[in-house]
C-alpha positions as CSV (number, residue, x, y, z in Angstrom):
1,X,-24.6,54.1,16.0
2,X,-22.7,52.3,13.2
3,X,-20.0,51.3,15.8
4,X,-22.7,49.8,18.1
5,X,-24.2,47.8,15.2
6,X,-20.8,46.5,14.2
7,X,-20.0,45.5,17.8
8,X,-23.4,43.7,17.9
9,X,-22.6,41.6,14.8
10,X,-19.1,40.8,16.2
11,X,-20.8,39.6,19.4
12,X,-23.3,37.5,17.4
13,X,-20.5,35.9,15.3
14,X,-18.5,35.2,18.5
15,X,-21.5,33.5,20.2
16,X,-22.3,31.4,17.1
17,X,-18.7,30.3,16.8
18,X,-18.6,29.3,20.4
19,X,-21.8,27.3,19.9
20,X,-20.2,25.5,17.0
21,X,-17.1,24.9,19.1
22,X,-18.9,23.4,22.0
23,X,-21.3,21.2,20.0
24,X,-21.6,17.7,21.4
25,X,-24.0,16.3,18.9
26,X,-23.8,12.5,19.1
27,X,-24.5,12.4,15.3
28,X,-21.2,14.1,14.5
29,X,-19.1,11.9,12.2
30,X,-16.2,12.2,14.7
31,X,-18.4,10.8,17.5
32,X,-19.6,8.1,15.1
33,X,-15.9,7.1,14.6
34,X,-15.3,7.0,18.3
35,X,-18.4,4.8,18.8
36,X,-17.2,2.4,16.1
37,X,-13.8,2.0,17.8
38,X,-14.6,2.2,21.5
39,X,-18.4,1.8,21.7
40,X,-18.4,1.2,25.5
41,X,-16.4,4.4,26.2
42,X,-17.8,6.8,23.7
43,X,-19.9,8.6,26.3
44,X,-16.8,9.6,28.1
45,X,-15.7,11.8,25.2
46,X,-16.9,15.3,24.1
47,X,-16.0,16.6,20.7
48,X,-15.5,20.3,20.0
49,X,-14.9,21.5,16.5
50,X,-13.3,24.9,16.3
51,X,-12.6,25.9,12.7
52,X,-11.5,29.5,13.1
53,X,-8.5,29.3,15.5
54,X,-5.5,28.6,13.3
55,X,-4.7,27.9,9.7
56,X,-2.6,24.7,10.5
57,X,-4.4,21.6,11.5
58,X,-4.3,21.2,15.3
59,X,-5.9,19.4,18.2
60,X,-6.2,19.7,22.0
61,X,-7.1,17.2,24.7
62,X,-8.1,18.1,28.2
63,X,-10.2,16.7,31.1
64,X,-13.2,18.7,32.3
65,X,-16.2,17.7,34.4
66,X,-15.3,14.0,34.3
67,X,-15.1,14.0,30.5
68,X,-12.3,13.8,27.9
69,X,-12.5,16.9,25.6
70,X,-11.3,16.3,22.1
71,X,-10.9,19.6,20.4
72,X,-9.7,20.3,16.9
73,X,-10.3,22.2,13.6
74,X,-11.7,19.3,11.6
75,X,-12.6,15.6,11.8
76,X,-9.1,14.3,11.1
77,X,-7.7,16.5,13.9
78,X,-10.4,15.1,16.3
79,X,-9.7,11.5,15.3
80,X,-5.9,12.1,15.7
81,X,-6.6,13.6,19.2
82,X,-8.6,10.5,20.0
83,X,-5.8,8.1,18.9
84,X,-3.2,10.2,20.6
85,X,-5.2,9.9,23.8
86,X,-5.6,6.1,23.4
87,X,-1.8,5.7,22.8
88,X,-0.5,8.0,25.4
89,X,-3.0,7.5,28.3
90,X,-4.4,4.0,27.8
91,X,-1.4,2.2,26.2
92,X,-3.5,1.2,23.2
93,X,-2.9,0.6,19.5
94,X,-4.9,0.1,16.3
95,X,-3.2,-1.5,13.4
96,X,-4.1,-3.8,10.5
97,X,-2.2,-6.6,12.1
98,X,-3.2,-6.6,15.8
99,X,-5.2,-4.2,17.9
100,X,-4.8,-3.5,21.7
101,X,-7.9,-1.8,23.2
102,X,-7.9,-3.1,26.7
103,X,-9.5,0.1,28.1
104,X,-10.3,0.5,31.8
105,X,-14.0,1.0,32.6
106,X,-13.2,4.6,33.6
107,X,-10.8,6.3,31.3
108,X,-7.9,8.2,32.9
109,X,-8.0,12.0,33.2
110,X,-5.4,14.3,31.9
111,X,-3.5,16.5,34.4
112,X,-2.8,19.2,31.9
113,X,-4.1,20.3,28.5
114,X,-2.3,18.8,25.4
115,X,-2.0,20.9,22.3
116,X,-0.5,19.7,19.0
117,X,-0.3,21.1,15.6
118,X,1.1,19.7,12.4
119,X,3.7,21.5,10.2
120,X,2.4,19.5,7.2
121,X,-0.5,20.9,5.3
122,X,-0.9,17.6,3.3
123,X,-0.8,14.1,4.7
124,X,-1.1,12.0,1.6
125,X,-2.2,8.3,1.4
126,X,-2.2,5.5,-1.1
127,X,-0.6,4.5,-4.4
128,X,-2.4,3.4,-7.5
129,X,-0.9,-0.1,-6.9
130,X,-2.4,-0.3,-3.4
131,X,-5.9,-0.4,-4.9
132,X,-5.0,-3.7,-6.5
133,X,-2.3,-5.4,-4.5
134,X,-4.4,-5.0,-1.4
135,X,-7.8,-3.4,-2.1
136,X,-9.1,-5.2,-5.2
137,X,-12.0,-6.8,-3.5
138,X,-12.8,-4.5,-0.6
139,X,-16.4,-3.8,0.3
140,X,-17.8,-0.9,2.3
141,X,-17.3,-2.6,5.6
142,X,-13.5,-2.9,4.9
143,X,-13.3,0.6,3.5
144,X,-15.0,2.0,6.5
145,X,-12.4,0.5,8.7
146,X,-9.6,1.9,6.5
147,X,-11.1,5.4,6.5
148,X,-11.2,5.3,10.3
149,X,-7.5,4.2,10.3
150,X,-6.7,7.0,8.0
151,X,-8.4,9.6,10.2
152,X,-6.8,8.2,13.4
153,X,-3.4,8.5,11.8
154,X,-3.8,12.0,10.5
155,X,-4.4,11.4,6.8
156,X,-6.2,14.2,5.1
157,X,-5.3,13.7,1.4
158,X,-6.2,10.2,0.2
159,X,-6.1,9.0,-3.4
160,X,-9.6,8.0,-4.4
161,X,-9.9,6.1,-7.6
162,X,-12.5,3.4,-6.8
163,X,-15.4,3.5,-9.4
164,X,-13.5,5.4,-12.1
165,X,-14.4,2.8,-14.7
166,X,-18.0,4.0,-14.4
167,X,-17.0,7.5,-15.4
168,X,-15.0,6.3,-18.3
169,X,-17.9,4.1,-19.4
170,X,-20.3,7.1,-19.3
171,X,-17.9,9.4,-21.1
172,X,-17.2,7.1,-24.0
173,X,-20.8,6.0,-24.4
174,X,-21.7,9.7,-24.7
175,X,-19.7,9.5,-28.0
176,X,-21.7,6.5,-29.1
177,X,-19.3,3.7,-28.0
178,X,-21.1,0.5,-27.2
179,X,-20.3,-2.2,-24.7
180,X,-18.8,-4.2,-27.5
181,X,-16.5,-1.2,-28.4
182,X,-15.3,-1.0,-24.9
183,X,-15.1,-4.8,-24.2
184,X,-11.3,-4.8,-24.8
185,X,-10.7,-1.5,-23.0
186,X,-11.6,-2.2,-19.4
187,X,-9.3,-4.5,-17.5
188,X,-10.4,-7.0,-14.9
189,X,-10.8,-5.7,-11.3
190,X,-7.4,-6.9,-10.2
191,X,-5.6,-4.8,-12.9
192,X,-7.3,-1.4,-12.6
193,X,-4.2,0.3,-11.3
194,X,-2.3,-0.3,-14.5
195,X,-5.4,0.3,-16.6
196,X,-5.9,3.7,-15.0
197,X,-2.2,4.5,-15.5
198,X,-2.4,3.6,-19.2
199,X,-0.2,0.6,-19.1
200,X,-2.6,-2.0,-20.3
201,X,-6.1,-2.5,-21.7
202,X,-8.5,-5.4,-21.4
203,X,-6.4,-7.9,-19.4
204,X,-8.5,-9.8,-17.0
205,X,-11.8,-8.6,-18.5
206,X,-14.4,-8.2,-19.7
207,X,-15.9,-6.0,-17.0
208,X,-19.6,-6.2,-16.2
209,X,-22.0,-3.4,-15.8
210,X,-22.8,-4.7,-12.4
211,X,-19.2,-4.1,-11.3
212,X,-19.3,-0.5,-12.7
213,X,-22.6,0.3,-11.0
214,X,-21.7,-1.2,-7.6
215,X,-18.3,0.5,-7.5
216,X,-19.8,3.8,-8.4
217,X,-22.0,3.5,-5.4
218,X,-19.1,2.3,-3.3
219,X,-17.0,5.3,-4.3
220,X,-19.9,7.7,-3.4
221,X,-19.8,6.2,0.1
222,X,-16.1,6.4,0.4
223,X,-15.9,10.0,-0.6
224,X,-18.9,11.0,1.6
225,X,-17.2,9.6,4.6
226,X,-13.7,11.0,3.8
227,X,-15.1,14.4,3.3
228,X,-17.3,14.3,6.4
229,X,-14.1,13.8,8.4
230,X,-12.4,16.7,6.7
231,X,-10.3,14.9,4.2
232,X,-9.8,16.2,0.6
233,X,-9.7,13.2,-1.7
234,X,-7.6,13.2,-4.9
235,X,-9.5,12.2,-7.9
236,X,-8.1,11.3,-11.3
237,X,-7.9,13.4,-14.5
238,X,-7.5,12.6,-18.1
239,X,-4.0,11.9,-19.5
240,X,-4.9,10.7,-23.0
241,X,-5.5,7.0,-22.5
242,X,-8.2,6.0,-25.0
243,X,-9.7,2.6,-26.2
244,X,-8.3,0.9,-29.3
245,X,-11.8,1.4,-30.8
246,X,-11.2,5.2,-30.7
247,X,-9.7,4.9,-34.1
248,X,-13.1,3.7,-35.5
249,X,-15.0,6.7,-34.1
250,X,-12.3,9.3,-34.7
251,X,-10.2,8.1,-37.7
252,X,-8.4,11.5,-37.9
253,X,-7.4,11.5,-34.2
254,X,-3.7,11.8,-33.5
255,X,-2.9,8.7,-31.5
256,X,0.3,7.4,-30.1
257,X,0.7,3.6,-29.8
258,X,2.7,2.5,-26.7
259,X,3.5,-0.8,-25.0
260,X,4.3,-1.5,-21.3
261,X,7.1,-4.1,-21.4
262,X,5.9,-6.2,-24.3
263,X,3.8,-8.4,-22.1
264,X,0.4,-6.9,-22.9
265,X,-1.3,-5.5,-26.0
266,X,-0.6,-2.0,-27.1
267,X,-2.4,0.9,-25.6
268,X,-3.3,4.2,-27.3
269,X,-2.6,7.7,-26.0
270,X,-4.4,10.7,-27.6
271,X,-1.9,13.4,-28.5
272,X,-2.2,16.4,-26.2
273,X,-2.3,18.7,-29.3
274,X,-5.4,17.0,-30.7
275,X,-8.5,19.1,-30.1
276,X,-10.3,16.0,-28.7
277,X,-7.8,15.9,-25.8
278,X,-9.1,19.0,-24.2
279,X,-12.7,18.1,-25.0
280,X,-12.6,14.6,-23.5
281,X,-10.5,15.8,-20.5
282,X,-13.2,18.4,-19.7
283,X,-16.1,16.0,-20.3
284,X,-14.4,13.4,-18.0
285,X,-14.0,15.9,-15.1
286,X,-17.5,17.3,-15.6
287,X,-19.0,13.8,-15.4
288,X,-16.8,12.9,-12.4
289,X,-17.7,16.1,-10.6
290,X,-21.4,15.5,-11.2
291,X,-21.3,12.0,-9.7
292,X,-18.5,12.2,-7.2
293,X,-18.0,15.9,-6.5
294,X,-14.6,17.5,-6.2
295,X,-12.0,18.9,-3.8
296,X,-10.1,20.3,-6.7
297,X,-7.2,17.8,-6.4
298,X,-6.5,15.7,-9.5
299,X,-4.0,12.9,-10.1
300,X,-2.6,12.7,-13.5
301,X,0.6,10.7,-14.4
302,X,1.9,10.9,-17.9
303,X,4.3,8.1,-19.2
304,X,4.1,6.0,-16.1
305,X,6.9,3.4,-16.7
306,X,6.9,4.3,-20.4
307,X,9.5,6.5,-22.1
308,X,8.1,9.6,-23.8
309,X,8.5,9.7,-27.6
310,X,10.7,12.8,-27.3
311,X,13.1,14.2,-24.7
312,X,12.7,17.7,-26.1
313,X,11.8,19.9,-23.1
314,X,9.5,21.9,-25.3
315,X,7.5,18.8,-26.2
316,X,7.2,17.9,-22.6
317,X,6.2,21.4,-21.6
318,X,3.5,21.4,-24.2
319,X,2.2,18.1,-23.0
320,X,1.9,19.1,-19.3
321,X,0.4,22.4,-20.3
322,X,-2.4,20.6,-22.2
323,X,-3.0,18.2,-19.3
324,X,-3.3,21.1,-16.9
325,X,-5.4,23.3,-19.1
326,X,-7.8,20.3,-19.5
327,X,-8.2,20.2,-15.7
328,X,-8.6,24.0,-15.5
329,X,-11.2,24.2,-18.2
330,X,-13.5,22.0,-16.1
331,X,-12.4,23.3,-12.7
332,X,-10.7,26.7,-12.5
333,X,-9.4,25.8,-9.0
334,X,-7.8,22.5,-10.2
335,X,-4.5,21.4,-8.6
336,X,-2.5,18.8,-10.3
337,X,-1.1,16.0,-8.0
338,X,1.6,14.2,-9.9
339,X,3.3,11.0,-8.8
340,X,7.1,11.5,-9.1
341,X,7.7,7.9,-9.7
342,X,8.8,8.5,-13.3
343,X,11.7,10.6,-12.1
344,X,12.9,7.6,-10.1
345,X,12.0,4.6,-12.4
346,X,13.3,6.3,-15.6
347,X,15.9,8.6,-14.1
348,X,18.2,8.2,-17.1
349,X,15.6,9.9,-19.2
350,X,14.4,12.5,-16.7
351,X,17.3,14.8,-16.4
352,X,17.1,18.4,-15.3
353,X,16.0,19.9,-18.6
354,X,13.2,17.2,-19.1
355,X,11.9,17.6,-15.5
356,X,11.9,21.4,-15.8
357,X,10.2,21.1,-19.1
358,X,7.4,19.0,-17.7
359,X,6.9,21.0,-14.5
360,X,7.4,24.6,-15.5
361,X,4.2,25.3,-17.5
362,X,2.0,24.7,-14.4
363,X,1.8,27.5,-11.8
364,X,3.7,26.6,-8.7
365,X,0.6,26.8,-6.5
366,X,-1.4,24.6,-8.9
367,X,0.8,21.5,-8.8
368,X,1.9,19.1,-6.0
369,X,4.6,16.6,-6.7
370,X,4.7,13.3,-4.7
371,X,8.3,12.4,-4.2
372,X,7.1,8.9,-4.3
373,X,10.1,7.0,-2.8
374,X,11.8,9.7,-0.6
375,X,13.1,7.1,1.8
376,X,14.8,5.2,-1.0
377,X,15.9,7.9,-3.3
378,X,14.9,11.5,-2.4
379,X,14.4,13.0,-5.9
380,X,13.9,16.4,-4.3
381,X,17.6,16.6,-3.6
382,X,18.6,16.4,-7.2
383,X,15.8,18.7,-8.6
384,X,16.2,21.8,-6.4
385,X,13.1,20.6,-4.5
386,X,11.2,20.2,-7.8
387,X,12.0,23.6,-9.1
388,X,9.6,25.6,-6.9
389,X,6.6,23.3,-7.0
390,X,4.8,22.1,-3.8
391,X,5.9,18.6,-2.9
392,X,5.3,15.8,-0.4
393,X,7.9,13.5,1.3
394,X,6.6,9.9,0.9
395,X,7.5,6.4,2.1
396,X,7.2,3.9,-0.7
397,X,7.1,0.4,0.8
398,X,6.0,-3.2,0.1
399,X,6.5,-3.5,-3.6
400,X,4.1,-6.0,-5.1
401,X,2.4,-6.8,-1.8
402,X,5.2,-9.3,-1.1
403,X,5.3,-10.7,2.5
404,X,8.6,-9.7,4.0
405,X,9.8,-8.0,7.2
406,X,11.6,-5.0,5.8
407,X,11.9,-1.2,6.1
408,X,14.2,1.7,6.5
409,X,13.1,2.3,10.0
410,X,15.8,4.9,11.0
411,X,15.2,6.8,7.8
412,X,11.5,7.0,8.5
413,X,12.2,8.2,12.1
414,X,14.6,10.9,11.0
415,X,14.4,12.1,7.4
416,X,10.9,13.7,7.2
417,X,11.8,16.2,9.9
418,X,15.3,16.8,8.5
419,X,13.7,17.6,5.1
420,X,11.2,19.9,6.8
421,X,14.0,21.9,8.4
422,X,16.3,21.8,5.4
423,X,16.8,25.3,4.0
424,X,17.0,23.8,0.5
425,X,13.7,21.8,0.7
426,X,11.7,24.5,-1.1
427,X,7.9,24.1,-0.8
428,X,7.8,20.9,1.2
429,X,4.1,20.8,2.2
430,X,3.5,17.4,3.5
431,X,4.3,13.8,4.2
432,X,2.7,10.7,2.9
433,X,2.4,6.9,2.5
434,X,2.7,5.6,-1.1
435,X,3.2,1.9,-0.4
436,X,2.2,-0.6,-3.1
437,X,0.3,-2.7,-0.5
438,X,-0.7,-2.5,3.1
439,X,-1.7,-4.9,5.9
440,X,1.9,-5.8,6.8
441,X,4.9,-4.4,8.8
442,X,2.7,-2.2,11.0
443,X,5.6,-0.7,12.9
444,X,6.7,1.2,9.8
445,X,3.2,2.8,9.4
446,X,2.8,3.7,13.0
447,X,6.2,5.3,13.0
448,X,5.7,7.2,9.7
449,X,2.4,8.6,10.8
450,X,3.8,9.7,14.1
451,X,5.8,12.3,12.2
452,X,2.6,14.1,11.5
453,X,2.3,16.0,14.7
454,X,5.9,16.9,15.2
455,X,8.7,18.8,13.5
456,X,11.7,17.1,15.0
457,X,13.2,13.6,14.4
458,X,11.9,10.7,16.4
459,X,14.1,9.1,18.9
460,X,13.7,5.5,17.8
461,X,14.8,3.7,21.0
462,X,12.3,5.7,23.1
463,X,9.6,5.4,20.4
464,X,10.0,1.6,20.3
465,X,9.6,1.4,24.1
466,X,6.2,3.1,23.8
467,X,5.3,1.2,20.6
468,X,5.9,-2.2,22.3
469,X,4.0,-1.2,25.4
470,X,1.0,-0.1,23.3
471,X,1.2,-3.1,21.1
472,X,1.7,-5.9,23.6
473,X,0.1,-4.3,26.7
474,X,3.4,-4.4,28.4
475,X,7.1,-4.0,27.7
476,X,10.0,-5.9,29.0
477,X,13.8,-6.1,28.5
478,X,13.7,-9.2,26.4
479,X,11.2,-7.9,23.9
480,X,13.1,-4.6,23.6
481,X,16.3,-6.6,22.9
482,X,14.4,-8.5,20.2
483,X,13.3,-5.2,18.6
484,X,16.8,-3.8,18.8
485,X,18.0,-6.9,16.8
486,X,15.2,-6.3,14.2
487,X,16.2,-2.7,13.8
488,X,19.7,-3.9,12.9
489,X,18.5,-6.7,10.6
490,X,15.1,-6.8,8.9
491,X,14.5,-3.0,9.4
492,X,18.0,-1.7,8.7
493,X,17.0,-0.7,5.1
494,X,20.5,-1.2,3.7
495,X,21.8,-2.8,0.5
496,X,18.5,-3.7,-1.1
497,X,15.6,-1.6,-2.4
498,X,12.7,-3.6,-0.9
499,X,12.1,-6.7,1.1
500,X,13.7,-10.0,0.1
501,X,11.5,-12.9,-1.1
502,X,12.0,-16.5,-0.2
503,X,13.4,-19.0,-2.7
504,X,10.2,-20.9,-2.0
505,X,8.1,-18.5,-4.1
506,X,10.5,-18.7,-7.1
507,X,9.7,-20.8,-10.1
508,X,11.9,-23.8,-9.1
509,X,15.5,-23.6,-10.0
510,X,19.0,-24.6,-8.8
511,X,20.0,-21.0,-8.9
512,X,19.8,-18.7,-5.8
513,X,17.1,-16.5,-7.2
514,X,14.9,-15.7,-10.2
515,X,13.9,-12.3,-11.7
516,X,11.1,-11.4,-9.3
517,X,12.0,-13.8,-6.5
518,X,14.9,-11.6,-5.2
519,X,16.4,-13.5,-2.3
520,X,19.2,-11.1,-1.4
521,X,18.9,-10.1,2.3
522,X,20.1,-6.9,3.9
523,X,21.5,-8.8,6.9
524,X,23.1,-12.2,7.7
525,X,20.1,-14.6,8.2
526,X,21.6,-16.0,11.4
527,X,21.6,-12.6,13.0
528,X,17.8,-12.7,13.2
529,X,17.7,-15.9,15.2
530,X,18.3,-14.3,18.6
531,X,15.2,-12.1,18.0
532,X,13.2,-15.3,17.3
533,X,14.5,-16.8,20.5
534,X,13.4,-13.8,22.5
535,X,9.9,-13.7,21.0
536,X,9.5,-17.4,21.8
537,X,10.9,-16.8,25.4
538,X,8.3,-14.1,26.1
539,X,5.3,-16.1,24.9
540,X,4.0,-16.7,28.4
541,X,4.1,-13.0,29.1
542,X,1.8,-12.1,26.2
543,X,-1.0,-14.6,26.3
544,X,-3.8,-12.2,25.3
545,X,-1.9,-9.9,22.9
546,X,-3.1,-9.9,19.3
547,X,-0.2,-7.7,18.2
548,X,2.3,-10.0,19.9
549,X,0.8,-13.0,18.2
550,X,1.1,-11.4,14.8
551,X,4.7,-10.4,15.3
552,X,5.6,-13.8,16.7
553,X,4.2,-15.5,13.6
554,X,5.8,-13.0,11.3
555,X,9.2,-13.3,12.9
556,X,8.9,-17.1,12.7
557,X,7.8,-16.9,9.1
558,X,10.8,-14.7,8.2
559,X,13.3,-17.0,9.9
560,X,11.9,-20.1,8.1
561,X,11.6,-18.2,4.8
562,X,15.2,-17.3,5.1
563,X,16.2,-20.9,5.9
564,X,14.8,-22.1,2.6
565,X,17.7,-20.6,0.6
566,X,20.6,-22.4,2.4
567,X,18.4,-25.6,2.3
568,X,17.9,-25.2,-1.4
569,X,21.7,-24.7,-1.8
570,X,22.2,-28.1,-0.2
571,X,19.9,-29.6,-2.7
572,X,21.8,-27.9,-5.5
573,X,25.2,-29.1,-4.1
574,X,23.9,-32.7,-3.8
575,X,22.7,-32.7,-7.4
576,X,26.0,-31.3,-8.8
577,X,27.9,-33.8,-6.7
578,X,25.8,-36.6,-8.0
579,X,24.7,-37.4,-4.4
580,X,21.2,-38.8,-4.7
581,X,20.9,-39.6,-1.1
582,X,21.5,-36.0,0.0
583,X,19.3,-34.8,-2.8
584,X,16.4,-36.9,-1.4
585,X,17.2,-35.9,2.2
586,X,17.3,-32.1,1.6
587,X,14.5,-32.0,-1.0
588,X,12.2,-33.8,1.5
589,X,13.2,-31.3,4.2
590,X,12.4,-28.5,1.8
591,X,8.9,-29.8,1.1
592,X,8.4,-30.3,4.9
593,X,9.5,-26.7,5.5
594,X,6.8,-25.5,3.1
595,X,4.2,-27.6,4.9
596,X,5.3,-26.2,8.3
597,X,5.2,-22.7,7.0
598,X,1.7,-23.3,5.6
599,X,0.5,-24.6,9.0
600,X,2.1,-21.6,10.8
601,X,0.5,-19.0,8.6
602,X,-2.8,-20.8,8.8
603,X,-3.0,-19.7,12.4
604,X,-3.5,-16.0,11.4
605,X,-6.1,-14.6,9.1
606,X,-3.5,-12.0,8.0
607,X,-1.7,-14.8,6.1
608,X,-4.6,-16.7,4.5
609,X,-5.2,-17.1,0.7
610,X,-8.8,-18.0,1.4
611,X,-10.2,-14.5,2.0
612,X,-8.5,-13.1,-1.1
613,X,-10.3,-15.7,-3.3
614,X,-13.6,-15.6,-1.4
615,X,-13.8,-11.8,-1.5
616,X,-13.1,-11.8,-5.2
617,X,-15.9,-14.3,-5.9
618,X,-18.3,-12.4,-3.7
619,X,-18.5,-9.5,-6.2
620,X,-19.8,-11.8,-9.1
621,X,-23.4,-12.1,-9.9
622,X,-23.2,-15.2,-12.1
623,X,-20.9,-18.2,-11.9
624,X,-19.1,-17.0,-14.9
625,X,-18.4,-13.6,-13.3
626,X,-17.3,-15.2,-10.1
627,X,-14.9,-17.5,-12.0
628,X,-13.5,-14.5,-13.8
629,X,-12.8,-12.6,-10.6
630,X,-11.3,-15.7,-9.0
631,X,-9.0,-16.0,-12.0
632,X,-8.0,-12.3,-11.6
633,X,-7.2,-12.9,-7.9
634,X,-5.2,-16.0,-8.6
635,X,-3.3,-14.6,-11.5
636,X,-2.2,-11.3,-10.0
637,X,-0.4,-13.1,-7.1
638,X,1.3,-15.7,-9.2
639,X,1.8,-15.2,-13.0
640,X,0.6,-11.6,-12.9
641,X,-0.3,-12.0,-16.6
642,X,-0.3,-14.9,-19.0
643,X,1.9,-18.0,-18.8
644,X,4.8,-16.2,-20.3
645,X,4.6,-12.9,-18.5
646,X,7.9,-11.6,-17.3
647,X,6.3,-10.2,-14.1
648,X,5.5,-13.7,-12.8
649,X,6.1,-13.8,-9.0
650,X,6.3,-10.0,-8.8
651,X,3.3,-10.0,-6.5
652,X,4.2,-13.3,-4.7
653,X,2.7,-13.9,-1.3
654,X,3.7,-16.2,1.6
655,X,0.1,-17.2,2.4
656,X,-1.3,-20.4,3.8
657,X,-3.1,-22.1,1.0
658,X,-0.8,-20.6,-1.7
659,X,2.2,-22.4,-0.1
660,X,0.4,-25.7,0.0
661,X,-1.5,-25.5,-3.3
662,X,0.8,-23.7,-5.6
663,X,4.4,-23.4,-4.4
664,X,4.7,-26.9,-2.8
665,X,3.4,-28.9,-5.8
666,X,5.5,-26.8,-8.1
667,X,8.7,-27.7,-6.2
668,X,7.5,-31.3,-5.9
669,X,7.3,-31.5,-9.7
670,X,10.8,-29.9,-10.0
671,X,12.3,-32.5,-7.7
672,X,10.5,-35.4,-9.4
673,X,11.6,-34.1,-12.9
674,X,15.3,-33.8,-11.7
675,X,15.2,-37.3,-10.3
676,X,13.7,-38.7,-13.5
677,X,16.2,-36.8,-15.8
678,X,19.1,-36.9,-13.3
679,X,21.9,-36.7,-15.8
680,X,20.0,-34.7,-18.4
681,X,17.8,-32.2,-16.5
682,X,16.9,-29.3,-18.7
683,X,15.8,-26.2,-16.8
684,X,14.3,-24.6,-19.9
685,X,12.2,-27.7,-20.7
686,X,11.0,-27.8,-17.1
687,X,10.0,-24.1,-17.2
688,X,8.1,-24.6,-20.4
689,X,6.2,-27.5,-18.8
690,X,5.6,-25.9,-15.5
691,X,4.2,-22.7,-17.1
692,X,1.3,-24.8,-18.4
693,X,0.7,-26.2,-14.9
694,X,0.8,-22.7,-13.5
695,X,-1.8,-21.4,-15.9
696,X,-4.1,-24.4,-15.1
697,X,-3.8,-23.4,-11.5
698,X,-4.7,-19.8,-12.3
699,X,-7.8,-20.9,-14.1
700,X,-8.9,-23.5,-11.6
701,X,-11.8,-23.3,-9.1
702,X,-11.2,-24.1,-5.4
703,X,-12.1,-22.7,-2.0
704,X,-9.6,-22.2,0.7
705,X,-10.1,-21.6,4.5
706,X,-11.2,-18.1,5.4
707,X,-10.7,-18.4,9.1
708,X,-7.5,-19.1,11.1
709,X,-6.9,-22.6,12.4
710,X,-4.7,-23.8,15.2
711,X,-2.9,-22.2,18.1
712,X,-0.3,-19.8,16.8
713,X,1.8,-19.9,20.0
714,X,1.9,-23.6,20.2
715,X,2.8,-24.0,16.6
716,X,5.6,-21.5,16.9
717,X,7.0,-23.3,20.0
718,X,7.0,-26.6,18.1
719,X,8.7,-25.1,15.0
720,X,11.3,-23.4,17.2
721,X,12.1,-26.7,18.8
722,X,12.3,-28.4,15.4
723,X,14.3,-25.9,13.5
724,X,16.3,-23.7,15.8
725,X,19.3,-26.0,16.0
726,X,19.1,-27.0,12.3
727,X,19.2,-23.5,10.8
728,X,22.7,-22.3,11.9
729,X,24.7,-25.3,10.7
730,X,23.0,-25.3,7.3
731,X,23.2,-21.6,6.9
732,X,26.9,-21.6,7.7
733,X,27.4,-23.8,4.6
734,X,26.0,-21.2,2.3
735,X,28.1,-20.2,-0.6
736,X,28.1,-16.5,-1.8
737,X,25.5,-15.9,-4.5
738,X,26.4,-13.5,-7.3
739,X,23.3,-11.4,-7.7
740,X,23.0,-9.5,-11.0
741,X,19.8,-7.5,-10.5
């Protein structure tokens, strides 16, 4: 009798699971995603969620009864199946910079079932810096698109730090802090990344209650959607960063005063041994969990780009133990997710004893290390795979949000799978994207995420054939030749850490670079010209391709950006030879080049300053608040901080509007000053004067176009005709530059 009852319950469980598996509810979040992306074709898909088949994430695709069945164990798997189908069976592609969804009315059927599973438990996404260099002003509409992109590309572990200022506000006010006490604590919205990491306080503020409230609500939406699709967001934890006014409320508290590069005011870190550390850490997580929920993953980074006060492993062990215990006290299931950037940025300090000291106190299954720049310097190889901790192989790209064609494309194609199959890789559990900005170089991100559903290296040549077919709607010999050239030039990833900037974005100088306008290329600039020729040649074949148009503009932009340096060298040569005629000739050509680049970039919304400014202002309720956000937006991409900040140009952008309104008049003033003081030009005196002009620009009020203008293809053809035969002779005259960075 007992056996019969048991069999009955097994049967009921089986039937209930089958019903769940075969659900076709049109209200499923996975179906909603499909409707957002392909509304006219959504009825041709059926979604089946099967949560009990395998531990690893997996998906299947098959045709049945005139429908495309998308089957998987969660929403991310279903979305990945959907995107796999679009790419492999309809030659489609969805990127930030060009989408090709030219779907036939009747979608093609599959001849055989497709089954894929991922060897990576975690697919991590985002860097603290991304939230400002790209996402500072995003609203729900933009976030919704990004979450869809994440799901399509297999992301299941996104960093989620929007709205954290609301939690901090609530926690400190619970101790009696007032808005006045916190007015110098919260940064402006463009600087949250570095505020959250404890690098700065107050810069770009004050922060309104309206911002805190609206971004609390935005974070709730973000997390709800991410979780509905099966993602497990990573939320922040307390690392000791407290307001300067903390001393007033807790005069006996043990605080450490620190400074991030001497460009901002000091910040204060509560010592981990102080009883308040555990108390505040617990209260923070409890408040966060009550408002935002939790998936038990917490980001906490101690000493981000700051050197600890002691290199004693015991001190470091005690610190990390306290941070982890603070998490655990509020959430017994807490897992610490740590960015491994400090092991790269301050590698002289973080030797084996110090790294072991920091990591050892936390149980191996309660910590995940992000090897933040694996494609640049794989820290896992010099730390015995982080001494037994779980870790994730990441691609760190696009420092500062600079506009530059760059990437280690062959590394991205090969190294994740090589690490996965390396006997010394320890507990490698995932792959991830930890770029400082997005909405650029889409090829790198399509390639990196294509590692998700495979455990072998990617054959780059074959992959690019499919990539160009999906991106442009067709592939041909000329465009494949162009990409072969780009693999060997802009995407070869050799010599330099990240993409080169153009001398145009540098504070004007006769030198070949300045601190954050790093002009050193990883290829000879003339070697990119044949790729430009081939893109221009194939314009008639790609009249309706959005992705082709973006790449056409980007390649043209890169060629012209490169050309600025040899042109600037001719200006320098003329000045030093006392040749005023050549100085005028080449300086006029330099200004014309900036104008031409501005016109070119104005043809694509991807390269406009206008939306960045308009989106910033849109969050303000009052004119004063709108002006503050506009200043935040202008400052981050130019001076970064105040007029004397050493980070000026770190986040430079080659954007239409910025070229014509900031870089061009700055160079015009340089040329005018040189001519006026021809025999006595003083670079230091000019810098002092131009800093005042730059700060006036940062604090100015002006709207810029928010929509593209002109025909990109026609503009490119005109620029190719104008510059193609000029570039090589001038470039050939370049003298070697002695770079010392």
